[in-house]
C-alpha positions, -999 to +999 in steps of 0.1 A: -495+785+013-515+780+045-497+771+078-514+737+077-498+729+043-464+740+056-468+717+086-478+688+064-449+694+040-425+696+069-439+663+083-434+647+049-397+659+047-391+650+084-401+614+080-386+608+045-419+595+031-453+607+042-463+584+071-499+594+075-533+579+069-563+596+053-584+622+072-614+605+089-648+619+084-670+627+114-694+601+127-731+604+132-730+606+171-708+621+197-702+590+218-680+561+209-699+529+217-681+497+225-702+467+216-694+430+213-713+430+181-690+455+164-664+443+139-640+468+155-645+451+188-638+417+173-607+432+158-598+447+192-594+483+180-616+513+176-608+545+157-621+575+176-612+604+153-648+608+143-659+613+179-634+640+190-645+675+200-617+701+203-611+735+219-582+759+212-568+772+245-554+807+239-548+814+275-528+783+284-540+787+320-572+767+322-573+738+346-590+705+340-618+713+365-627+744+344-626+726+311-647+697+324-673+720+339-708+717+322-708+754+315-676+751+294-688+722+271-704+745+244-669+757+236-659+723+222-664+719+185-664+690+161-630+683+145-644+685+110-611+698+095-588+672+112-574+695+138-573+667+163-550+649+139-523+675+136-527+695+167-515+730+166-517+733+128-540+764+130-524+779+161-503+810+162-468+811+177-483+821+211-510+794+212-497+759+220-525+739+236-557+722+223-582+705+246-600+675+232-630+656+245-639+620+238-670+602+252-669+564+253-698+542+263-692+505+272-720+481+262-700+453+275-710+431+305-676+432+321-649+457+329-620+458+304-585+472+301-578+493+270-549+514+256-556+548+239-533+566+215-535+602+201-507+619+182-492+650+199-458+662+212-471+661+248-504+645+259-522+649+292-551+625+297-577+633+324-601+605+334-629+615+358-630+597+391-659+616+405-674+651+399-643+669+413-614+645+409-596+632+378-570+606+371-540+621+353-517+603+328-489+618+306-475+607+273-464+622+240-440+615+211-414+640+224-418+633+261-388+614+275-396+577+274-392+571+312-415+600+320-445+584+303-472+569+324-474+538+301-440+529+289-452+497+273-429+476+251-428+498+220-415+532+227-425+552+197-463+547+203-472+573+231-503+553+243-519+555+277-538+530+298-576+532+300-599+512+323-636+511+311-662+497+336-690+476+322-721+496+311-704+529+320-698+560+300-665+578+303-658+613+292-621+618+286-602+651+283-569+655+265-546+685+267-524+683+236-493+704+230-473+707+197-469+686+166-465+649+172-433+631+162-439+613+128-448+576+133-439+546+112-463+542+084-475+508+096-478+521+132-497+552+121-520+532+099-528+508+127-529+527+160-532+565+154-562+579+172-574+545+184-583+527+215-572+490+215-569+460+237-534+454+250-532+419+235-539+433+200-511+457+204-488+430+218-495+407+189-487+435+165-457+445+186-441+410+184-444+409+147-431+444+143-401+439+167-392+406+149-392+423+115-373+453+129-347+432+147-342+411+116-339+441+094-316+461+118-295+429+123-291+424+086-281+460+081-256+459+110-241+426+097-237+441+062-222+472+077-197+454+099-188+429+071-180+458+047-161+476+074-139+444+078-135+443+040-122+479+041-098+471+069-083+442+049-085+455+013-085+493+019-114+497-006-131+529+003-163+520-015-167+494+012-160+519+040-185+545+027-211+518+020-207+505+056-212+540+070-242+545+047-258+513+060-251+523+096-269+556+089-300+537+075-300+515+106-299+546+128-329+561+109-349+528+113-341+527+150-353+563+153-386+558+135-391+524+152-386+539+186-355+520+196-334+551+200-359+566+225-367+533+242-332+519+247-306+546+238-321+580+246-348+571+272-339+600+294-335+625+266-363+648+255-366+644+218-389+674+215-378+685+183-369+653+164-364+681+139-329+684+155-321+647+153-337+640+119-318+664+096-285+653+111-292+617+105-305+623+070-275+643+061-252+615+073-271+590+052-271+614+022-234+621+026-222+585+028-247+574+001-231+600-022-195+590-013-204+553-018-222+560-051-195+582-066-170+554-062-194+526-071-206+544-103-171+559-110-186+593-113-153+613-112-141+593-142-171+589-164-196+616-151-176+644-135-204+670-141-230+648-123-205+643-095-202+680-089-239+686-091-246+659-065-219+674-042-235+709-045-269+695-037-255+677-007-239+709+006-272+727+002-289+700+022-263+704+050-267+742+049-305+742+051-305+714+077-282+735+099-304+765+094-335+745+105-318+732+136-305+766+145-339+782+141-356+755+162-330+757+190-331+795+190-370+794+194-368+768+222-390+743+202-407+737+170-440+751+181-424+784+192-410+791+157-426+818+137-441+800+107-434+825+079-396+824+076-393+788+090-417+772+065-400+791+036-368+774+047-385+741+050-399+745+015-365+753+000-351+723+018-378+701+005-372+713-031-335+707-028-339+673-013-361+661-041-331+660-066-312+640-040-337+612-045-337+616-083-300+621-091-289+586-080-312+571-105-302+594-133-265+590-125-268+552-125-286+552-158-259+575-173-231+554-158-246+522-172-250+539-206-213+549-204-202+513-199-202+508-161-220+474-160-220+475-122-246+503-124-272+477-135-274+462-101-274+497-086-305+506-107-323+475-097-316+482-060-330+518-063-361+507-082-368+480-056-366+506-028-388+531-047-414+505-056-417+492-021-418+527-007-446+538-031-467+507-024-462+513+014-467+551+016-493+557-012-514+528+001-510+542+037-523+576+025-551+565+003-559+531+016-562+516-018-551+480-011-554+458+019-518+448+024-501+427+050-485+446+078-450+434+070-450+455+039-451+486+060-417+478+074-383+486+058-382+455+035-375+478+005-346+495+022-331+462+033-335+447-002-318+478-016-289+475+008-285+438+000-286+444-037-260+472-032-239+447-013-242+422-041-231+449-065-201+458-044-192+421-041-194+417-078-174+449-083-148+438-058-147+404-075-142+421-109-115+443-094-098+412-079-101+394-112-087+424-130-059+426-104-053+389-106-053+391-144-029+421-142-007+402-118-008+371-140-001+392-170+028+409-151+040+375-141+037+362-176+055+393-188+082+389-161+084+352-170+087+361-207+113+387-199+131+362-177+128+336-204+142+361-230+170+371-206+177+334-200+176+327-237+199+356-243+222+344-216+221+309-231+227+323-266+255+345-252+272+314-236+265+294-267+281+320-290+310+325-266+316+288-265+311+285-303+336+314-306+360+295-285+355+264-306+362+284-337+390+306-324+411+277-309+413+257-342+418+289-362+446+299-339+463+266-344+457+266-382+470+301-387+499+296-363+509+263-378+508+278-413+533+305-400+555+278-384+556+257-415+566+288-435+592+299-410+606+265-401+596+240-429+620+213-418+607+212-383+569+213-391+565+200-426+551+167-414+535+175-381+521+209-390+498+199-419+484+171-398+475+195-370+459+218-396+438+190-411+428+178-376+416+213-366+400+219-399+379+187-394+369+201-360+357+233-375+338+214-401+323+191-374+311+222-355+296+238-386+278+205-395+263+202-360+251+238-360+235+233-395+220+200-384+203+217-354+191+244-377+177+220-402+160+200-375+142+231-363+130+240-398+121+204-407+146+204-436+170+177-424+170+149-450+170+112-439+188+086-460+179+052-445+196+020-456+188-016-448+218-035-435+233-052-405+231-024-379+251-045-353+281-046-375+278-008-381+277-001-344+306-024-338+327-005-364+319+028-346+329+014-312+362+000-325+371+034-339+374+046-303+397+018-291+429+038-295+415+068-277+404+045-248+438+027-247+456+060-242+437+064-209+439+027-200+401+024-203+385-009-211+361-003-240+337-032-246+309-038-271+283-066-268+250-072-286+221-096-286+215-107-314+249-108-331+234-097-364+203-076-371+193-064-405+170-034-402+166+002-415+190+028-400+203+062-409+241+059-409+250+096-404+225+102-376+233+070-358+270+077-360+265+112-345+244+098-316+267+069-307+299+088-312+288+117-290+279+093-262+311+072-264+333+103-267+317+117-236+321+085-217+358+081-225+367+116-217+352+115-182+359+080-172+391+079-150+423+061-158+418+023-156+380+026-158+356+009-182+330+019-209+304-006-220+284-003-251+255-028-255+228-033-281+197-055-278+165-062-297+131-060-279+100-075-294+073-064-269+052-044-271+066-033-305+099-043-321+127-018-310+165-016-310+180-002-277+217+005-273+233+018-241+266+035-233+276+029-197+306+043-178+320+044-143+330+080-144+319+109-120+283+108-130+258+136-131+244+156-102+206+150-096+198+187-100+214+187-135+201+154-148+166+167-159+182+194-181+212+178-196+195+176-230+185+213-230+202+233-257+228+257-244+223+244-209+251+249-184+249+245-147+256+274-124+292+281-113+306+260-085+319+274-053+352+292-052+380+269-051+361+242-068+366+256-101+344+269-128+337+256-162+333+272-195+308+300-189+300+284-156+301+247-151+301+234-187+289+201-200+324+190-194+319+194-156+286+176-159+306+148-173+292+151-209+307+178-230+304+183-267+334+166-283+342+196-305+375+202-287+397+185-263+375+190-232+346+214-229+318+219-253+295+245-268+264+232-251+249+215-282+264+180-281+238+162-260+210+186-273+219+174-309+219+138-297+185+143-282+171+160-313+185+133-336+170+105-315+136+121-318+141+128-355+146+090-359+112+086-340+131+072-310+140+085-276+170+089-254+172+087-216+199+092-190+204+076-156+231+085-132+243+082-096+270+107-087+303+090-082+292+057-099+289+067-135+260+072-160+240+052-184+226+067-216+199+046-234+187+052-270+156+033-282+148+033-320+119+017-338+126-013-361+115-011-397+126-030-429+115-009-458+146+010-469+169+000-499+193-028-491+230-018-488+254+003-469+274+034-476+303+032-451+332+009-448+355+006-417+380+032-430+352+056-438+338+052-404+371+057-387+377+089-408+342+102-398+346+093-361+380+109-359+364+143-354+351+130-321+384+117-309+408+143-293+444+141-303+468+136-274+506+139-273+523+107-266+544+123-239+534+155-221+564+173-206+558+181-170+589+179-149+619+188-171+645+213-158+656+242-179+684+233-203+704+266-196+704+294-171+692+318-198+659+299-202+629+308-181+602+283-170+567+288-184+537+269-170+513+264-199+477+256-187+457+246-217+432+217-224+438+215-261+469+195-270+473+211-305+473+245-288+499+233-263+521+221-292+516+254-311+525+276-280+555+254-272+567+259-308+565+297-302+582+298-268+608+270-270+637+292-282+636+313-250+614+294-225+612+260-211+575+249-212+557+227-187+520+220-196+489+210-175+454+203-190+432+223-166+432+249-139+431+226-110+462+207-120+478+240-132+473+255-097+489+225-080+518+226-104+524+264-099+526+259-061+553+233-064+572+244-095+570+282-089+575+290-126+588+323-140+555+330-159+521+313-164+502+313-197+466+299-193+435+295-213+403+307-195+377+282-206+388+248-191+372+219-172+377+214-135+388+250-128+387+278-153+416+302-158+400+331-140+395+311-108+430+297-111+444+332-115+425+345-084+438+317-063+474+322-075+473+359-067+457+352-033+485+328-023+517+344-011+536+315-024+526+323-060+513+359-059+545+372-076+541+350-108+530+369-139+499+355-156+489+358-192+453+348-200+444+335-235+407+333-244+381+336-271+363+362-251+376+395-265+349+419-254+357+447-229+337+432-200+356+399-203+389+417-205+381+437-174+370+405-156+403+389-164+423+419-152+403+420-120+411+384-114+448+395-112+460+387-148+490+407-159+481+404-196+450+394-216+452+381-252+423+371-274+425+341-298+437+340-325+467+359-311+498+372-328+527+350-318+550+380-318+527+398-294+527+367-271+565+367-271+567+405-264+542+403-236+560+374-220+594+392-224+580+424-209+567+406-179+601+389-174+617+424-177+594+438-151+604+409-128+641+418-133+632+454-123+615+440-092+646+420-084+667+452-085+642+469-061+644+441-036+682+437-038+683+473-025+671+470+010+669+507+018+630+508+015+629+482+043+652+502+067+636+537+065+634+554+099+596+554+104+575+536+130+548+522+106+548+512+070+521+527+047+491+505+042+494+507+004+528+497-011+542+504-045+540+467-054+519+439-038+550+418-031+563+446-008+540+431+019+557+397+016+592+413+017+583+434+048+568+404+065+599+384+058+621+413+070+600+417+102+606+381+111+644+384+104+646+417+123+629+402+153+655+375+154+687+395+146+703+391+179+698+353+178+729+340+161+713+305+160+683+318+139+681+295+108+663+293+075+642+264+088+629+286+116+622+314+091+602+289+069+582+278+098+572+313+109+563+325+074+544+293+065+563+280+035+584+250+027+622+256+023+620+249-014+590+271-020+605+300-001+638+296-019+621+296-053+599+326-045+626+346-029+650+338-058+624+350-083+618+382-064+654+392-056+676+369-076+696+361-044+695+334-018+676+337+014+708+331+034+725+360+016+694+382+023+695+374+061+732+383+062+726+416+044+696+424+067+719+419+097+745+442+082+721+470+072+706+469+107+741+472+121+748+503+101+716+518+112+726+512+149+761+526+143+747+558+128+719+564+152+729+550+186+758+553+210+766+516+210+801+506+201+811+483+173+813+452+196+779+458+210+764+463+176+779+431+163+764+411+191+730+428+187+728+418+150+738+382+156+776+381+149+796+362+174+830+370+158+840+407+156+865+401+128+838+383+107+814+411+113+840+438+103+850+419+071+814+413+061+805+449+068+834+462+047+824+440+018+788+453+019+794+490+024+831+496+014+839+510+049+846+492+081+824+497+112+849+518+130+851+543+102+813+546+102+812+552+139+840+579+138+823+597+110+790+599+129+809+611+160+826+639+140+793+650+126+778+653+161+808+674+173+803+699+144+767+703+154 
């Protein structure tokens, strides 16, 4: 391959796309004539390539005067092979200069300013002034911008000023050195080897600068935008794309002259070969990094990814070798062509796949399912199409195209399409992320819903278990009592068994009703009769229950009679639930009003309301009171818990399945039944002022006439909703004999209270309270010997009551037995952690209850023995251990510390002791009696005496001094009391200690 072909291949690789125009053919004459009649003159631009004569200077020492001499002119030859276009192409490594001659004749009638441009690395223009003098101008594509004679306004065009007088002929001489820096295609096609008027160049320059500024501005905006996206989203595809676009902008600035004009105006870019490979590698590198992420090459095309990376490495290696070779030679024109152009050929062959592989990879990625590769392909094809149109047309001159097509429109369009693809990809990623987050949220919500449902079901089954276990305990226990004591329980026992049997049946019926409602298998048996009379019978069945609490229960209706269709069973369940709730949570002396009224507009409906003046329902609970299994969250400590948290009982509306709390289905069943009858139920409440429940049912008259229930039947059916209460609850009755211990029984079910009393009456005296709050208050005043408590109760549950009992030094010593339906290990551990001394699951064995209570009483007797012996309080040690054998040791030591601090005060009284320890006299007496089975006065006397013995044995004080120090005014009283306590008088103790000291 000839050197010229090497140079042309290098120029092609250097510029990216071949920015050259076709070789001009020589003209017919040797002088370029400027005539107003010429089309070229009208256009303001003449091409002078056909008029050049050249001479290769092998000596590099000839001066302009020698070259311009008439005798030297025969050495100039016509540039028939295009030497003047690529100067130096046929020169050897030691020949760097070409002289060129151009003759211009002006046929104009006036002088005119022109600009002249010829491509070379360095250009020296010599214009004759006279026969011996020449005007010298310098320019060239690698000459530093500020060293050029004409800097103009567009730096990449190395043009020179030329003044042509009217009618004159100028012979210009050029000394040209080295290969010219590749020009933009549009610049080369327009101004290479031309003379032109300045205004023609300025017009073109304005258009070119506008397009360049717009394109570079767009690219910079895109790059900065994607850099910001990376900083916010940490998407590396945006980072690499941003750097790729910045590299393209840098290339455009280089080929448009901005880098020389504004950035590197003082730097000699001879050897753009140094700058170009670096810039191209940066572009190739970040284009590859951007493409591999955008096309997902490591995932779907790993082999293509590796091939691309290898080609990129070879590009880097060959570029470094080219730069090193040029720098070592001191310039491109000093490089030996053989080895250099072989390297350039290899580099060109390697770079060709770098243009092909993105297209192939995009096609493969699109085929493998990456839909984003479609936009990538469109962007590549747009760039290739515009580049082919621009470069091929510039080379062959096939079409007459507008100058703006010679700019980087294709590159910019490609970048914008890439940006659209990234935006779409990021949007897809965001949508996938959002969808994943939503799916995760849905999954978490579903998991939470399942956990909540499991918790609801767990509470439901726990409460259901409680509802089953309590009546079963009573039924089984009463059966045993009747068998053991038939005369005492023959009448009362069977009644309790029947009552609790009905409660079990009621519970089963409600559960089955809910189940049938869910499956749509609940039958409806409507009858047509006077519904007002039926409602009145139901209300009257609750009068006795209301009277027991001194509650005024009233029923009113408008009209007084109303014959319509109604479902007796369902209507009874709805109304009975609401009335039972209202009665249970209306305070003593309150009122419950039941009203019924007929409404004709907009359709005929029957509405009945149940209104009370009880505690009402908190606003946060009101929207969910009809939810199945719903229970509010536990209240604060001290306020009491409910059954499994705050039960429906604490909301004011429990299920009536037992005496107080419910299973969480009462109001849910009422709600479902109202909707089953094609009606609705609503609730209104203001805390502290009661609640109003309204049920609205449609009116029809198509059912069979008649009724199924009479007053006695209704009372029997409603009885399951009415809790039985003892006529007289024993609360403040003293033990009948000293052998009996007092038991505080905290239980909300009256039948259970009666059963436990029957078990314990032989040995214990029972005092009962209906809930934890009242039980806690009673324990603090009564100080019972033992407490037996249910766990699931209204107001305050048994666990919270136990915690508060054990935290209060007035009651911390009282043994507590917890009874509950919760028999699992976790519930048992929770009860023991609350401070319970024993934990029994219902139904319990009555013998086990008696044994547990007896064992706790026996343990208390052992504790009394411990505290009667005061030796553990008088050990000779400065500090007591932080952990004692029994929690009540703390109380006893605190008590002893107060007494010891006042031993010398003979006037120290029990009242002063109570004030300092923070208890009333009665409470202190009861607690201390329970702990030590002795009076507090006796304990103080013994404490004085034990202290006196300690002083006699360990100090040199005499008996009189010791007596005064421990609070005895009378020595004889001290001696007598001392002898009664220890069997020796004080003097004998003192003598014995003195004898022991002498023996030592």
